[in-house]
C-alpha positions, 0 to 999 in steps of 0.5 A: 500500500505504501509503495502505491501511495508513493508512486501516486504521490510522485507519479514516477519521479526519478531520483535526481529530482528528489535531490534537486527538490532538496536544493530548491528548498534550501534556496527558496525565493522570498515569495516561496518563503512567505507562502510556505509560512501559510501552508506549512504544518497544515495551517491552511484548512488542515491540508498537507502541502509539500514544497519543491515536490517531484511529480513525474518529470517536474518539481512543483513549487507546492503540492497538496496530494489530498486535493491533487493541487499544484501551486506554482509561483512565477517571477519575471523569468516566466514572462519569457515566451519560451518559458511561458510555452514550457509552463503551459505544456507542463500544466497540460501534462499535469492536468492529464494526470488529474492534477490541477495547477494554479499559478500566482505571480511572486508579486501577488504573494508578496503584496496580496497574500489574502487574495492568494490564500482565498484562491487556493481555498477556492481551488481546494473546495474549502 
């Protein structure tokens, strides 16, 4: 049972993504740190969120397995056309796997956290 849960939790992510996730957790952006304070330890409606979580061939900024929800925070680098195309393809692949992806700008997290939390609650059905 635990093996099935783990496979479903990570959707077959390969080993190097786990190490990369650890590295990303150690170098979080300001927006990631802010949002994590609201999500960690089941602070948001008792839901368990993980940060820099490997799923398939991707690493999600934040992931709630119970709700199959990925939260992505986007800075200016995501404005580049190539990165925007990659983000759209990634969102599509996760959607096909039954995972919902919601995105916020770093500035939204930094300047309007109540809006961000409200949108996350809507996405979780809370």
